[in-house]
C-alpha positions in Angstrom: 157.6 67.4 96.0 160.8 68.7 94.3 160.8 71.4 91.7 163.8 71.4 89.4 165.1 73.2 86.2 165.8 71.0 83.2 168.2 72.1 80.5 169.0 70.4 77.2 171.6 71.4 74.6 171.6 69.5 71.3 174.2 69.1 68.7 172.8 71.9 66.6 173.2 74.5 69.4 169.5 74.6 70.2 168.8 75.1 73.9 165.7 74.1 75.7 164.8 74.9 79.3 161.8 74.0 81.5 160.6 73.5 85.1 159.5 70.1 86.3 157.7 69.1 89.5 158.7 65.7 90.9 156.4 64.0 93.3 157.9 61.2 95.5 161.4 62.7 95.7 162.7 64.8 98.6 166.2 65.4 97.3 167.8 65.5 93.9 169.4 62.1 93.2 170.6 60.6 89.9 167.3 58.7 89.7 165.3 61.9 90.3 167.3 63.7 87.7 166.6 61.0 85.1 162.9 61.0 86.0 162.8 64.8 85.5 164.4 64.6 82.1 161.9 61.8 81.2 159.0 64.0 82.2 160.3 66.9 80.2 160.7 64.6 77.2 164.5 64.7 77.0 166.9 61.7 77.1 170.0 63.6 78.2 170.6 67.0 79.8 171.2 68.9 83.0 168.9 69.0 86.0 169.4 71.8 88.6 167.8 72.0 92.0 168.0 75.4 93.8 166.9 76.1 97.3 167.0 79.5 99.2 166.4 80.0 102.9 163.8 82.4 104.2 166.1 85.4 104.3 167.1 84.8 100.7 170.8 84.9 101.5 171.9 81.3 101.5 171.4 79.4 98.3 171.8 75.7 98.0 172.3 74.3 94.5 172.7 70.7 93.4 172.9 69.5 89.8 173.4 66.4 87.7 174.3 66.1 84.1 172.6 63.0 82.8 174.0 61.0 79.9 172.4 57.9 78.3 174.1 55.4 80.6 175.2 57.6 83.6 174.7 60.7 85.7 177.4 62.9 87.0 177.1 65.4 89.8 178.0 69.0 88.9 179.4 71.4 91.5 178.6 75.1 91.9 181.8 76.4 90.3 180.8 74.6 87.0 177.3 76.0 87.0 
């Protein structure tokens, strides 16, 4: 199971945010990001996966910005 945050910004400046649980995926891939958006009811948006180790110090983040025909990986400095 993979738990991700889903963000959507529309043309009017409205922001929507939600948490989605994905079963059947172990890592965030473009296909998993598109599935998360579909579950949330969005067609485009940003999907962020955040993982923290037991000590809470090291944080791993991976994100994809999903468009109608493609998905692009976003790096930490952009988030």
